[in-house]
C-alpha distance (Angstrom), angle and dihedral (degrees) to the residues before:
residue distance angle dihedral
S1 . . .
H2 3.66 . .
K3 3.80 91.3 .
Q4 3.75 94.2 51.4
L5 3.86 90.5 50.3
A6 3.75 91.2 49.1
D7 3.68 92.7 50.5
V8 3.83 94.3 49.6
L9 3.80 89.4 48.6
Y10 3.80 93.9 45.7
E11 3.80 93.0 49.9
E12 3.87 91.5 47.0
L13 3.83 97.2 43.6
Q14 3.72 106.8 29.6
C15 3.79 105.8 31.1
S16 3.76 123.8 79.5
E17 3.79 117.5 -127.7
Y18 3.79 88.6 -97.0
E19 3.76 95.0 52.9
D20 3.71 134.2 76.1
I21 3.89 128.9 -159.7
E22 3.82 86.4 -100.6
D23 3.72 89.1 66.5
A24 3.83 92.2 60.2
S25 3.71 124.3 89.0
P26 3.84 114.7 -103.8
D27 3.86 88.4 -124.6
E28 3.75 91.7 55.3
I29 3.81 91.2 51.7
R30 3.81 93.0 45.8
K31 3.83 88.7 52.0
F32 3.79 92.1 49.8
R33 3.87 90.9 48.5
E34 3.83 90.8 53.5
A35 3.91 92.8 45.2
L36 3.70 89.4 49.9
K37 3.75 94.8 50.9
K38 3.89 88.5 51.4
H39 3.75 91.8 47.5
L40 3.80 90.9 53.5
Q41 3.89 92.7 51.4
R42 3.84 101.3 41.9
D43 3.79 122.8 89.4
S44 3.78 88.1 -151.5
T45 3.78 96.8 62.9
P46 3.76 107.8 120.1
E47 3.85 114.8 -101.9
S48 3.87 87.0 -132.5
R49 3.76 91.7 61.0
L50 3.76 93.2 49.5
E51 3.79 89.3 48.6
Q52 3.71 89.4 52.0
Y53 3.80 90.3 54.2
V54 3.84 92.6 48.6
K55 3.86 90.4 49.4
V56 3.79 91.6 54.1
I57 3.76 93.0 45.7
S58 3.78 94.3 47.5
E59 3.86 91.5 50.0
H60 3.76 94.6 45.1
P61 3.92 111.2 115.8
D62 3.91 91.5 -126.7
F63 3.66 92.0 54.6
V64 3.91 94.7 41.9
A65 3.85 87.1 51.1
L66 3.88 90.0 62.7
G67 3.75 87.8 66.7
L68 3.84 93.5 -142.5
D69 3.76 95.8 148.7
V70 3.84 89.1 -141.4
V71 3.81 118.5 -175.5
V72 3.73 113.6 -145.3
P73 3.86 107.9 -121.7
K74 3.71 119.9 -120.1
Y75 3.82 126.6 -173.6
V76 3.82 116.3 -128.8
N77 3.86 117.3 -162.5
H78 3.74 107.9 -131.3
R79 3.86 96.7 -162.8
């Protein structure tokens, strides 16, 4: 779900190694969820941010447990 994805990304990208998402304020989490939704819908979201999201998802234990052997895509300019 969108909420679960946002929570995983928030904890990985915003919390220090000594914090959990439970330590964050509900307002901060809500703002992050809204921002994430906008990032995923906009054409102007930097590719680096999207790659960061894909990296976090691909390394998450629940995703790894699926055993999908997913390769993170990377654009190569052929000019």
